PyMOL commands that place a pseudoatom at each C-alpha (Angstrom):
pseudoatom trace, name=CA, resn=MET, resi=1, chain=A, elem=C, hetatm=0, pos=[-150.522, -41.094, -44.574]
pseudoatom trace, name=CA, resn=ARG, resi=2, chain=A, elem=C, hetatm=0, pos=[-147.178, -39.227, -44.831]
pseudoatom trace, name=CA, resn=ARG, resi=3, chain=A, elem=C, hetatm=0, pos=[-148.967, -35.909, -44.796]
pseudoatom trace, name=CA, resn=ARG, resi=4, chain=A, elem=C, hetatm=0, pos=[-151.143, -36.951, -41.887]
pseudoatom trace, name=CA, resn=VAL, resi=5, chain=A, elem=C, hetatm=0, pos=[-147.957, -37.844, -39.896]
pseudoatom trace, name=CA, resn=THR, resi=6, chain=A, elem=C, hetatm=0, pos=[-146.396, -34.454, -40.730]
pseudoatom trace, name=CA, resn=LEU, resi=7, chain=A, elem=C, hetatm=0, pos=[-149.376, -32.494, -39.797]
pseudoatom trace, name=CA, resn=ILE, resi=8, chain=A, elem=C, hetatm=0, pos=[-149.489, -34.356, -36.421]
pseudoatom trace, name=CA, resn=VAL, resi=9, chain=A, elem=C, hetatm=0, pos=[-145.875, -33.662, -35.700]
pseudoatom trace, name=CA, resn=ALA, resi=10, chain=A, elem=C, hetatm=0, pos=[-146.227, -29.958, -36.770]
pseudoatom trace, name=CA, resn=ALA, resi=11, chain=A, elem=C, hetatm=0, pos=[-149.202, -29.861, -34.368]
pseudoatom trace, name=CA, resn=VAL, resi=12, chain=A, elem=C, hetatm=0, pos=[-147.178, -31.125, -31.579]
pseudoatom trace, name=CA, resn=VAL, resi=13, chain=A, elem=C, hetatm=0, pos=[-144.183, -29.048, -32.137]
pseudoatom trace, name=CA, resn=ALA, resi=14, chain=A, elem=C, hetatm=0, pos=[-146.594, -26.049, -32.169]
pseudoatom trace, name=CA, resn=VAL, resi=15, chain=A, elem=C, hetatm=0, pos=[-148.220, -26.940, -28.849]
pseudoatom trace, name=CA, resn=ALA, resi=16, chain=A, elem=C, hetatm=0, pos=[-144.677, -27.234, -27.354]
pseudoatom trace, name=CA, resn=VAL, resi=17, chain=A, elem=C, hetatm=0, pos=[-143.603, -23.876, -28.720]
pseudoatom trace, name=CA, resn=LEU, resi=18, chain=A, elem=C, hetatm=0, pos=[-146.719, -22.351, -27.212]
pseudoatom trace, name=CA, resn=ALA, resi=19, chain=A, elem=C, hetatm=0, pos=[-146.294, -23.814, -23.899]
pseudoatom trace, name=CA, resn=GLY, resi=20, chain=A, elem=C, hetatm=0, pos=[-142.751, -22.925, -23.942]
pseudoatom trace, name=CA, resn=VAL, resi=21, chain=A, elem=C, hetatm=0, pos=[-143.658, -19.231, -24.660]
pseudoatom trace, name=CA, resn=ALA, resi=22, chain=A, elem=C, hetatm=0, pos=[-146.323, -19.208, -22.155]
pseudoatom trace, name=CA, resn=VAL, resi=23, chain=A, elem=C, hetatm=0, pos=[-143.899, -20.501, -19.420]
pseudoatom trace, name=CA, resn=TRP, resi=24, chain=A, elem=C, hetatm=0, pos=[-141.562, -17.934, -20.446]
pseudoatom trace, name=CA, resn=ALA, resi=25, chain=A, elem=C, hetatm=0, pos=[-143.958, -14.987, -20.591]
pseudoatom trace, name=CA, resn=PHE, resi=26, chain=A, elem=C, hetatm=0, pos=[-146.171, -15.720, -17.788]
pseudoatom trace, name=CA, resn=PRO, resi=27, chain=A, elem=C, hetatm=0, pos=[-145.379, -16.646, -14.097]
pseudoatom trace, name=CA, resn=VAL, resi=28, chain=A, elem=C, hetatm=0, pos=[-146.543, -20.253, -14.617]
pseudoatom trace, name=CA, resn=PHE, resi=29, chain=A, elem=C, hetatm=0, pos=[-143.502, -21.399, -12.326]
pseudoatom trace, name=CA, resn=THR, resi=30, chain=A, elem=C, hetatm=0, pos=[-142.849, -18.671, -9.718]
pseudoatom trace, name=CA, resn=VAL, resi=31, chain=A, elem=C, hetatm=0, pos=[-139.992, -18.494, -7.169]
pseudoatom trace, name=CA, resn=ARG, resi=32, chain=A, elem=C, hetatm=0, pos=[-141.569, -19.844, -3.814]
pseudoatom trace, name=CA, resn=ASP, resi=33, chain=A, elem=C, hetatm=0, pos=[-138.273, -20.844, -2.163]
pseudoatom trace, name=CA, resn=ILE, resi=34, chain=A, elem=C, hetatm=0, pos=[-134.627, -20.190, -2.395]
pseudoatom trace, name=CA, resn=GLU, resi=35, chain=A, elem=C, hetatm=0, pos=[-132.545, -22.953, -0.723]
pseudoatom trace, name=CA, resn=VAL, resi=36, chain=A, elem=C, hetatm=0, pos=[-128.789, -22.351, 0.182]
pseudoatom trace, name=CA, resn=GLU, resi=37, chain=A, elem=C, hetatm=0, pos=[-126.202, -25.004, 0.790]
pseudoatom trace, name=CA, resn=GLY, resi=38, chain=A, elem=C, hetatm=0, pos=[-122.577, -25.018, 1.546]
pseudoatom trace, name=CA, resn=ASN, resi=39, chain=A, elem=C, hetatm=0, pos=[-122.506, -21.886, 3.571]
pseudoatom trace, name=CA, resn=THR, resi=40, chain=A, elem=C, hetatm=0, pos=[-120.851, -21.738, 6.977]
pseudoatom trace, name=CA, resn=ASN, resi=41, chain=A, elem=C, hetatm=0, pos=[-119.467, -18.378, 7.480]
pseudoatom trace, name=CA, resn=VAL, resi=42, chain=A, elem=C, hetatm=0, pos=[-121.869, -16.548, 5.385]
pseudoatom trace, name=CA, resn=ALA, resi=43, chain=A, elem=C, hetatm=0, pos=[-125.555, -16.250, 6.538]
pseudoatom trace, name=CA, resn=ALA, resi=44, chain=A, elem=C, hetatm=0, pos=[-128.256, -18.001, 4.217]
pseudoatom trace, name=CA, resn=GLU, resi=45, chain=A, elem=C, hetatm=0, pos=[-130.040, -14.581, 4.277]
pseudoatom trace, name=CA, resn=GLN, resi=46, chain=A, elem=C, hetatm=0, pos=[-127.072, -12.792, 2.834]
pseudoatom trace, name=CA, resn=VAL, resi=47, chain=A, elem=C, hetatm=0, pos=[-126.726, -15.296, 0.082]
pseudoatom trace, name=CA, resn=VAL, resi=48, chain=A, elem=C, hetatm=0, pos=[-130.520, -14.901, -0.930]
pseudoatom trace, name=CA, resn=GLU, resi=49, chain=A, elem=C, hetatm=0, pos=[-130.249, -11.242, -0.887]
pseudoatom trace, name=CA, resn=ALA, resi=50, chain=A, elem=C, hetatm=0, pos=[-127.060, -11.304, -3.046]
pseudoatom trace, name=CA, resn=THR, resi=51, chain=A, elem=C, hetatm=0, pos=[-128.877, -13.321, -5.817]
pseudoatom trace, name=CA, resn=GLY, resi=52, chain=A, elem=C, hetatm=0, pos=[-130.960, -10.308, -6.528]
pseudoatom trace, name=CA, resn=VAL, resi=53, chain=A, elem=C, hetatm=0, pos=[-134.092, -12.698, -6.831]
pseudoatom trace, name=CA, resn=GLY, resi=54, chain=A, elem=C, hetatm=0, pos=[-137.425, -12.231, -4.972]
pseudoatom trace, name=CA, resn=GLU, resi=55, chain=A, elem=C, hetatm=0, pos=[-140.070, -14.556, -4.140]
pseudoatom trace, name=CA, resn=GLY, resi=56, chain=A, elem=C, hetatm=0, pos=[-142.751, -14.643, -6.865]
pseudoatom trace, name=CA, resn=GLU, resi=57, chain=A, elem=C, hetatm=0, pos=[-140.529, -13.931, -9.751]
pseudoatom trace, name=CA, resn=ASN, resi=58, chain=A, elem=C, hetatm=0, pos=[-140.929, -15.950, -12.880]
pseudoatom trace, name=CA, resn=LEU, resi=59, chain=A, elem=C, hetatm=0, pos=[-138.512, -19.158, -11.919]
pseudoatom trace, name=CA, resn=VAL, resi=60, chain=A, elem=C, hetatm=0, pos=[-137.970, -19.719, -15.737]
pseudoatom trace, name=CA, resn=ARG, resi=61, chain=A, elem=C, hetatm=0, pos=[-136.760, -16.395, -16.467]
pseudoatom trace, name=CA, resn=VAL, resi=62, chain=A, elem=C, hetatm=0, pos=[-134.329, -15.857, -13.539]
pseudoatom trace, name=CA, resn=ASP, resi=63, chain=A, elem=C, hetatm=0, pos=[-130.984, -15.203, -14.793]
pseudoatom trace, name=CA, resn=THR, resi=64, chain=A, elem=C, hetatm=0, pos=[-128.833, -17.763, -12.888]
pseudoatom trace, name=CA, resn=THR, resi=65, chain=A, elem=C, hetatm=0, pos=[-125.551, -16.521, -14.148]
pseudoatom trace, name=CA, resn=ALA, resi=66, chain=A, elem=C, hetatm=0, pos=[-126.007, -12.998, -12.657]
pseudoatom trace, name=CA, resn=ALA, resi=67, chain=A, elem=C, hetatm=0, pos=[-127.591, -14.617, -9.586]
pseudoatom trace, name=CA, resn=ALA, resi=68, chain=A, elem=C, hetatm=0, pos=[-124.497, -16.817, -9.065]
pseudoatom trace, name=CA, resn=GLY, resi=69, chain=A, elem=C, hetatm=0, pos=[-122.305, -13.703, -9.852]
pseudoatom trace, name=CA, resn=GLY, resi=70, chain=A, elem=C, hetatm=0, pos=[-123.870, -11.735, -7.073]
pseudoatom trace, name=CA, resn=VAL, resi=71, chain=A, elem=C, hetatm=0, pos=[-123.359, -14.560, -4.721]
pseudoatom trace, name=CA, resn=ALA, resi=72, chain=A, elem=C, hetatm=0, pos=[-119.711, -14.805, -5.620]
pseudoatom trace, name=CA, resn=SER, resi=73, chain=A, elem=C, hetatm=0, pos=[-119.125, -11.212, -5.003]
pseudoatom trace, name=CA, resn=LEU, resi=74, chain=A, elem=C, hetatm=0, pos=[-119.606, -11.918, -1.287]
pseudoatom trace, name=CA, resn=PRO, resi=75, chain=A, elem=C, hetatm=0, pos=[-116.277, -11.844, 0.514]
pseudoatom trace, name=CA, resn=TRP, resi=76, chain=A, elem=C, hetatm=0, pos=[-116.529, -15.475, 2.024]
pseudoatom trace, name=CA, resn=VAL, resi=77, chain=A, elem=C, hetatm=0, pos=[-117.700, -16.999, -1.308]
pseudoatom trace, name=CA, resn=ARG, resi=78, chain=A, elem=C, hetatm=0, pos=[-115.163, -18.526, -3.679]
pseudoatom trace, name=CA, resn=GLN, resi=79, chain=A, elem=C, hetatm=0, pos=[-117.643, -19.947, -5.956]
pseudoatom trace, name=CA, resn=ALA, resi=80, chain=A, elem=C, hetatm=0, pos=[-121.461, -20.185, -6.438]
pseudoatom trace, name=CA, resn=THR, resi=81, chain=A, elem=C, hetatm=0, pos=[-123.809, -21.965, -8.613]
pseudoatom trace, name=CA, resn=VAL, resi=82, chain=A, elem=C, hetatm=0, pos=[-127.543, -21.259, -9.011]
pseudoatom trace, name=CA, resn=GLY, resi=83, chain=A, elem=C, hetatm=0, pos=[-130.124, -23.805, -10.428]
pseudoatom trace, name=CA, resn=ARG, resi=84, chain=A, elem=C, hetatm=0, pos=[-133.836, -23.948, -11.199]
pseudoatom trace, name=CA, resn=HIS, resi=85, chain=A, elem=C, hetatm=0, pos=[-135.762, -26.847, -9.607]
pseudoatom trace, name=CA, resn=LEU, resi=86, chain=A, elem=C, hetatm=0, pos=[-139.396, -26.716, -10.831]
pseudoatom trace, name=CA, resn=PRO, resi=87, chain=A, elem=C, hetatm=0, pos=[-141.913, -26.017, -9.782]
pseudoatom trace, name=CA, resn=GLY, resi=88, chain=A, elem=C, hetatm=0, pos=[-140.810, -23.151, -7.499]
pseudoatom trace, name=CA, resn=THR, resi=89, chain=A, elem=C, hetatm=0, pos=[-137.326, -23.549, -5.999]
pseudoatom trace, name=CA, resn=LEU, resi=90, chain=A, elem=C, hetatm=0, pos=[-134.228, -21.699, -6.750]
pseudoatom trace, name=CA, resn=LYS, resi=91, chain=A, elem=C, hetatm=0, pos=[-131.071, -23.781, -5.452]
pseudoatom trace, name=CA, resn=VAL, resi=92, chain=A, elem=C, hetatm=0, pos=[-127.813, -21.881, -4.599]
pseudoatom trace, name=CA, resn=THR, resi=93, chain=A, elem=C, hetatm=0, pos=[-124.729, -23.889, -3.826]
pseudoatom trace, name=CA, resn=VAL, resi=94, chain=A, elem=C, hetatm=0, pos=[-121.960, -22.117, -2.252]
pseudoatom trace, name=CA, resn=VAL, resi=95, chain=A, elem=C, hetatm=0, pos=[-118.244, -23.024, -1.822]
pseudoatom trace, name=CA, resn=GLU, resi=96, chain=A, elem=C, hetatm=0, pos=[-116.658, -20.977, 0.664]
pseudoatom trace, name=CA, resn=ARG, resi=97, chain=A, elem=C, hetatm=0, pos=[-112.850, -19.722, 1.022]
pseudoatom trace, name=CA, resn=THR, resi=98, chain=A, elem=C, hetatm=0, pos=[-110.913, -21.343, 3.906]
pseudoatom trace, name=CA, resn=ALA, resi=99, chain=A, elem=C, hetatm=0, pos=[-109.326, -18.655, 5.993]
pseudoatom trace, name=CA, resn=VAL, resi=100, chain=A, elem=C, hetatm=0, pos=[-105.755, -19.929, 7.029]
pseudoatom trace, name=CA, resn=LEU, resi=101, chain=A, elem=C, hetatm=0, pos=[-103.956, -16.568, 7.884]
pseudoatom trace, name=CA, resn=LYS, resi=102, chain=A, elem=C, hetatm=0, pos=[-104.729, -13.215, 9.207]
pseudoatom trace, name=CA, resn=SER, resi=103, chain=A, elem=C, hetatm=0, pos=[-102.773, -9.875, 8.135]
pseudoatom trace, name=CA, resn=GLY, resi=104, chain=A, elem=C, hetatm=0, pos=[-103.715, -6.883, 9.730]
pseudoatom trace, name=CA, resn=ASP, resi=105, chain=A, elem=C, hetatm=0, pos=[-107.528, -6.440, 8.921]
pseudoatom trace, name=CA, resn=LYS, resi=106, chain=A, elem=C, hetatm=0, pos=[-107.361, -8.931, 6.136]
pseudoatom trace, name=CA, resn=LEU, resi=107, chain=A, elem=C, hetatm=0, pos=[-107.697, -12.730, 5.875]
pseudoatom trace, name=CA, resn=ILE, resi=108, chain=A, elem=C, hetatm=0, pos=[-105.846, -14.819, 3.676]
pseudoatom trace, name=CA, resn=ASP, resi=109, chain=A, elem=C, hetatm=0, pos=[-107.263, -18.145, 2.299]
pseudoatom trace, name=CA, resn=ASP, resi=110, chain=A, elem=C, hetatm=0, pos=[-105.710, -21.265, 1.341]
pseudoatom trace, name=CA, resn=GLN, resi=111, chain=A, elem=C, hetatm=0, pos=[-104.975, -19.934, -2.190]
pseudoatom trace, name=CA, resn=GLY, resi=112, chain=A, elem=C, hetatm=0, pos=[-103.080, -16.944, -0.953]
pseudoatom trace, name=CA, resn=GLU, resi=113, chain=A, elem=C, hetatm=0, pos=[-105.908, -14.554, -1.742]
pseudoatom trace, name=CA, resn=GLU, resi=114, chain=A, elem=C, hetatm=0, pos=[-106.771, -11.753, 0.597]
pseudoatom trace, name=CA, resn=PHE, resi=115, chain=A, elem=C, hetatm=0, pos=[-110.357, -10.836, 1.513]
pseudoatom trace, name=CA, resn=SER, resi=116, chain=A, elem=C, hetatm=0, pos=[-111.914, -8.795, 4.226]
pseudoatom trace, name=CA, resn=VAL, resi=117, chain=A, elem=C, hetatm=0, pos=[-115.017, -9.510, 6.326]
pseudoatom trace, name=CA, resn=ASP, resi=118, chain=A, elem=C, hetatm=0, pos=[-116.630, -7.687, 9.344]
pseudoatom trace, name=CA, resn=ASN, resi=119, chain=A, elem=C, hetatm=0, pos=[-116.184, -10.422, 11.739]
pseudoatom trace, name=CA, resn=PRO, resi=120, chain=A, elem=C, hetatm=0, pos=[-113.035, -12.630, 11.201]
pseudoatom trace, name=CA, resn=PRO, resi=121, chain=A, elem=C, hetatm=0, pos=[-113.384, -16.010, 12.884]
pseudoatom trace, name=CA, resn=GLU, resi=122, chain=A, elem=C, hetatm=0, pos=[-111.225, -16.724, 16.115]
pseudoatom trace, name=CA, resn=GLY, resi=123, chain=A, elem=C, hetatm=0, pos=[-107.998, -18.759, 15.936]
pseudoatom trace, name=CA, resn=ILE, resi=124, chain=A, elem=C, hetatm=0, pos=[-106.765, -17.689, 12.595]
pseudoatom trace, name=CA, resn=LEU, resi=125, chain=A, elem=C, hetatm=0, pos=[-102.947, -17.547, 12.488]
pseudoatom trace, name=CA, resn=GLU, resi=126, chain=A, elem=C, hetatm=0, pos=[-101.302, -14.120, 12.224]
pseudoatom trace, name=CA, resn=ALA, resi=127, chain=A, elem=C, hetatm=0, pos=[-99.072, -13.516, 9.257]
pseudoatom trace, name=CA, resn=GLU, resi=128, chain=A, elem=C, hetatm=0, pos=[-96.471, -10.641, 9.512]
pseudoatom trace, name=CA, resn=GLY, resi=129, chain=A, elem=C, hetatm=0, pos=[-93.768, -9.455, 7.353]
pseudoatom trace, name=CA, resn=GLU, resi=130, chain=A, elem=C, hetatm=0, pos=[-93.313, -8.014, 3.684]
pseudoatom trace, name=CA, resn=ALA, resi=131, chain=A, elem=C, hetatm=0, pos=[-94.533, -11.375, 2.253]
pseudoatom trace, name=CA, resn=ALA, resi=132, chain=A, elem=C, hetatm=0, pos=[-97.160, -12.044, 4.594]
pseudoatom trace, name=CA, resn=ALA, resi=133, chain=A, elem=C, hetatm=0, pos=[-99.771, -12.351, 1.926]
pseudoatom trace, name=CA, resn=ALA, resi=134, chain=A, elem=C, hetatm=0, pos=[-97.544, -14.261, -0.402]
pseudoatom trace, name=CA, resn=PRO, resi=135, chain=A, elem=C, hetatm=0, pos=[-99.078, -17.588, -1.680]
pseudoatom trace, name=CA, resn=GLU, resi=136, chain=A, elem=C, hetatm=0, pos=[-96.089, -19.649, -0.338]
pseudoatom trace, name=CA, resn=VAL, resi=137, chain=A, elem=C, hetatm=0, pos=[-96.781, -18.449, 3.159]
pseudoatom trace, name=CA, resn=ALA, resi=138, chain=A, elem=C, hetatm=0, pos=[-100.601, -19.731, 2.932]
pseudoatom trace, name=CA, resn=GLU, resi=139, chain=A, elem=C, hetatm=0, pos=[-99.160, -23.222, 1.432]
pseudoatom trace, name=CA, resn=ALA, resi=140, chain=A, elem=C, hetatm=0, pos=[-96.865, -23.503, 4.345]
pseudoatom trace, name=CA, resn=ALA, resi=141, chain=A, elem=C, hetatm=0, pos=[-99.637, -22.899, 6.854]
pseudoatom trace, name=CA, resn=VAL, resi=142, chain=A, elem=C, hetatm=0, pos=[-102.021, -25.180, 4.988]
pseudoatom trace, name=CA, resn=ALA, resi=143, chain=A, elem=C, hetatm=0, pos=[-99.323, -28.063, 5.179]
pseudoatom trace, name=CA, resn=LEU, resi=144, chain=A, elem=C, hetatm=0, pos=[-99.206, -28.062, 8.876]
pseudoatom trace, name=CA, resn=ASP, resi=145, chain=A, elem=C, hetatm=0, pos=[-101.926, -30.420, 10.439]
pseudoatom trace, name=CA, resn=PRO, resi=146, chain=A, elem=C, hetatm=0, pos=[-104.522, -28.863, 12.724]
pseudoatom trace, name=CA, resn=GLU, resi=147, chain=A, elem=C, hetatm=0, pos=[-102.749, -29.702, 15.904]
pseudoatom trace, name=CA, resn=THR, resi=148, chain=A, elem=C, hetatm=0, pos=[-99.374, -28.368, 15.092]
pseudoatom trace, name=CA, resn=ARG, resi=149, chain=A, elem=C, hetatm=0, pos=[-100.877, -24.960, 13.503]
pseudoatom trace, name=CA, resn=GLY, resi=150, chain=A, elem=C, hetatm=0, pos=[-102.650, -24.843, 16.859]
pseudoatom trace, name=CA, resn=GLN, resi=151, chain=A, elem=C, hetatm=0, pos=[-99.405, -24.428, 18.496]
pseudoatom trace, name=CA, resn=MET, resi=152, chain=A, elem=C, hetatm=0, pos=[-98.324, -21.438, 16.498]
pseudoatom trace, name=CA, resn=ALA, resi=153, chain=A, elem=C, hetatm=0, pos=[-98.659, -17.952, 17.640]
pseudoatom trace, name=CA, resn=LYS, resi=154, chain=A, elem=C, hetatm=0, pos=[-97.893, -16.411, 14.297]
pseudoatom trace, name=CA, resn=VAL, resi=155, chain=A, elem=C, hetatm=0, pos=[-96.014, -16.795, 10.783]
pseudoatom trace, name=CA, resn=SER, resi=156, chain=A, elem=C, hetatm=0, pos=[-93.379, -14.327, 9.678]
pseudoatom trace, name=CA, resn=ALA, resi=157, chain=A, elem=C, hetatm=0, pos=[-92.115, -13.832, 6.276]
pseudoatom trace, name=CA, resn=ALA, resi=158, chain=A, elem=C, hetatm=0, pos=[-89.502, -11.387, 5.032]
pseudoatom trace, name=CA, resn=SER, resi=159, chain=A, elem=C, hetatm=0, pos=[-89.857, -12.971, 1.571]
pseudoatom trace, name=CA, resn=PRO, resi=160, chain=A, elem=C, hetatm=0, pos=[-91.690, -15.953, 0.224]
pseudoatom trace, name=CA, resn=GLU, resi=161, chain=A, elem=C, hetatm=0, pos=[-88.236, -17.961, 0.523]
pseudoatom trace, name=CA, resn=GLU, resi=162, chain=A, elem=C, hetatm=0, pos=[-87.862, -16.941, 4.184]
pseudoatom trace, name=CA, resn=ILE, resi=163, chain=A, elem=C, hetatm=0, pos=[-90.702, -18.192, 6.125]
pseudoatom trace, name=CA, resn=THR, resi=164, chain=A, elem=C, hetatm=0, pos=[-90.611, -18.742, 9.975]
pseudoatom trace, name=CA, resn=PHE, resi=165, chain=A, elem=C, hetatm=0, pos=[-93.129, -20.101, 12.407]
pseudoatom trace, name=CA, resn=HIS, resi=166, chain=A, elem=C, hetatm=0, pos=[-93.296, -18.910, 15.926]
pseudoatom trace, name=CA, resn=THR, resi=167, chain=A, elem=C, hetatm=0, pos=[-94.941, -20.948, 18.664]
pseudoatom trace, name=CA, resn=LYS, resi=168, chain=A, elem=C, hetatm=0, pos=[-97.181, -19.910, 21.529]
pseudoatom trace, name=CA, resn=ASP, resi=169, chain=A, elem=C, hetatm=0, pos=[-94.412, -20.901, 23.993]
pseudoatom trace, name=CA, resn=GLY, resi=170, chain=A, elem=C, hetatm=0, pos=[-91.757, -18.664, 22.284]
pseudoatom trace, name=CA, resn=ARG, resi=171, chain=A, elem=C, hetatm=0, pos=[-89.964, -21.209, 19.978]
pseudoatom trace, name=CA, resn=GLU, resi=172, chain=A, elem=C, hetatm=0, pos=[-89.064, -20.763, 16.144]
pseudoatom trace, name=CA, resn=VAL, resi=173, chain=A, elem=C, hetatm=0, pos=[-89.177, -23.142, 13.229]
pseudoatom trace, name=CA, resn=TYR, resi=174, chain=A, elem=C, hetatm=0, pos=[-87.414, -21.716, 10.275]
pseudoatom trace, name=CA, resn=TRP, resi=175, chain=A, elem=C, hetatm=0, pos=[-88.912, -23.254, 6.968]
pseudoatom trace, name=CA, resn=GLY, resi=176, chain=A, elem=C, hetatm=0, pos=[-87.184, -21.080, 4.145]
pseudoatom trace, name=CA, resn=SER, resi=177, chain=A, elem=C, hetatm=0, pos=[-89.412, -21.431, 1.314]
pseudoatom trace, name=CA, resn=ALA, resi=178, chain=A, elem=C, hetatm=0, pos=[-92.601, -23.552, 0.928]
pseudoatom trace, name=CA, resn=GLU, resi=179, chain=A, elem=C, hetatm=0, pos=[-90.801, -25.976, -1.131]
pseudoatom trace, name=CA, resn=ALA, resi=180, chain=A, elem=C, hetatm=0, pos=[-91.278, -29.546, 0.202]
pseudoatom trace, name=CA, resn=ALA, resi=181, chain=A, elem=C, hetatm=0, pos=[-94.133, -28.287, 2.331]
pseudoatom trace, name=CA, resn=HIS, resi=182, chain=A, elem=C, hetatm=0, pos=[-95.413, -31.912, 3.295]
pseudoatom trace, name=CA, resn=ASP, resi=183, chain=A, elem=C, hetatm=0, pos=[-91.821, -33.028, 4.445]
pseudoatom trace, name=CA, resn=LYS, resi=184, chain=A, elem=C, hetatm=0, pos=[-91.386, -29.826, 6.248]
pseudoatom trace, name=CA, resn=ALA, resi=185, chain=A, elem=C, hetatm=0, pos=[-94.823, -29.983, 8.144]
pseudoatom trace, name=CA, resn=LEU, resi=186, chain=A, elem=C, hetatm=0, pos=[-93.850, -33.513, 9.237]
pseudoatom trace, name=CA, resn=ALA, resi=187, chain=A, elem=C, hetatm=0, pos=[-90.397, -32.122, 10.542]
pseudoatom trace, name=CA, resn=THR, resi=188, chain=A, elem=C, hetatm=0, pos=[-92.107, -29.413, 12.121]
pseudoatom trace, name=CA, resn=ARG, resi=189, chain=A, elem=C, hetatm=0, pos=[-94.531, -31.760, 13.982]
pseudoatom trace, name=CA, resn=THR, resi=190, chain=A, elem=C, hetatm=0, pos=[-91.552, -33.925, 15.072]
pseudoatom trace, name=CA, resn=VAL, resi=191, chain=A, elem=C, hetatm=0, pos=[-89.126, -31.089, 16.607]
pseudoatom trace, name=CA, resn=LEU, resi=192, chain=A, elem=C, hetatm=0, pos=[-92.055, -29.346, 18.566]
pseudoatom trace, name=CA, resn=LYS, resi=193, chain=A, elem=C, hetatm=0, pos=[-92.047, -32.672, 20.582]
pseudoatom trace, name=CA, resn=ARG, resi=194, chain=A, elem=C, hetatm=0, pos=[-88.310, -32.079, 21.410]
pseudoatom trace, name=CA, resn=GLU, resi=195, chain=A, elem=C, hetatm=0, pos=[-86.134, -29.568, 23.413]
pseudoatom trace, name=CA, resn=GLY, resi=196, chain=A, elem=C, hetatm=0, pos=[-84.870, -26.670, 21.486]
pseudoatom trace, name=CA, resn=GLN, resi=197, chain=A, elem=C, hetatm=0, pos=[-85.767, -22.881, 20.907]
pseudoatom trace, name=CA, resn=HIS, resi=198, chain=A, elem=C, hetatm=0, pos=[-84.668, -22.555, 17.237]
pseudoatom trace, name=CA, resn=TRP, resi=199, chain=A, elem=C, hetatm=0, pos=[-85.310, -25.168, 14.775]
pseudoatom trace, name=CA, resn=ASN, resi=200, chain=A, elem=C, hetatm=0, pos=[-84.248, -25.030, 11.041]
pseudoatom trace, name=CA, resn=VAL, resi=201, chain=A, elem=C, hetatm=0, pos=[-86.488, -27.429, 8.776]
pseudoatom trace, name=CA, resn=SER, resi=202, chain=A, elem=C, hetatm=0, pos=[-85.642, -25.853, 5.616]
pseudoatom trace, name=CA, resn=ASN, resi=203, chain=A, elem=C, hetatm=0, pos=[-83.860, -29.131, 4.596]
pseudoatom trace, name=CA, resn=PRO, resi=204, chain=A, elem=C, hetatm=0, pos=[-86.391, -31.568, 6.218]
pseudoatom trace, name=CA, resn=GLN, resi=205, chain=A, elem=C, hetatm=0, pos=[-83.745, -34.297, 5.724]
pseudoatom trace, name=CA, resn=LEU, resi=206, chain=A, elem=C, hetatm=0, pos=[-81.242, -32.506, 7.799]
pseudoatom trace, name=CA, resn=VAL, resi=207, chain=A, elem=C, hetatm=0, pos=[-82.931, -30.620, 10.508]
pseudoatom trace, name=CA, resn=THR, resi=208, chain=A, elem=C, hetatm=0, pos=[-80.885, -28.434, 12.894]
pseudoatom trace, name=CA, resn=VAL, resi=209, chain=A, elem=C, hetatm=0, pos=[-81.291, -26.788, 16.279]
pseudoatom trace, name=CA, resn=ARG, resi=210, chain=A, elem=C, hetatm=0, pos=[-79.461, -24.024, 18.080]
for i in range(1, 210): cmd.bond("trace and resi %d" % i, "trace and resi %d" % (i + 1))
show_as sticks, trace
zoom trace
């Protein structure tokens, strides 16, 4: 009896192995569709092309790691994952960068990393100065709520400790460093509702104006 059970188990395993080999070696499951989600600034067609995978390929043999790496090389993409969904779908999930600053011909994301694209979106805050691409400057810009950020014409930074926002109506708000960014953002929102051309919120507990 025990031998019989052993033979049955062995037969089942053998069939499973043969089935696995067949699926791997022959296009039983082929790529019929490539789904893309999470993309806003990068076209789905670009994402599909970047995977390096074409329709009709053996889905089981697709190198998902290489495909994800190809997608992640696109300027707008921070992270990408690729997964198989039998019987014939390859799913690509994209996490895009969030552009908060523009310095020259480069964009700067919310992590302070530079990247270049052919058609930058409108409304990105201009960053100037030697430390324009410093992560602290991006941190300060991200801390501003959208309404306040929309009032800014540019941000300048001679160093990561000398950040100044310039409004569209010609006023200045000196931040100093990005330390206590949340409190400084609240102070900035408040002072822009008051009279005054030159504000200093480097100490958000003791705001000054001149």
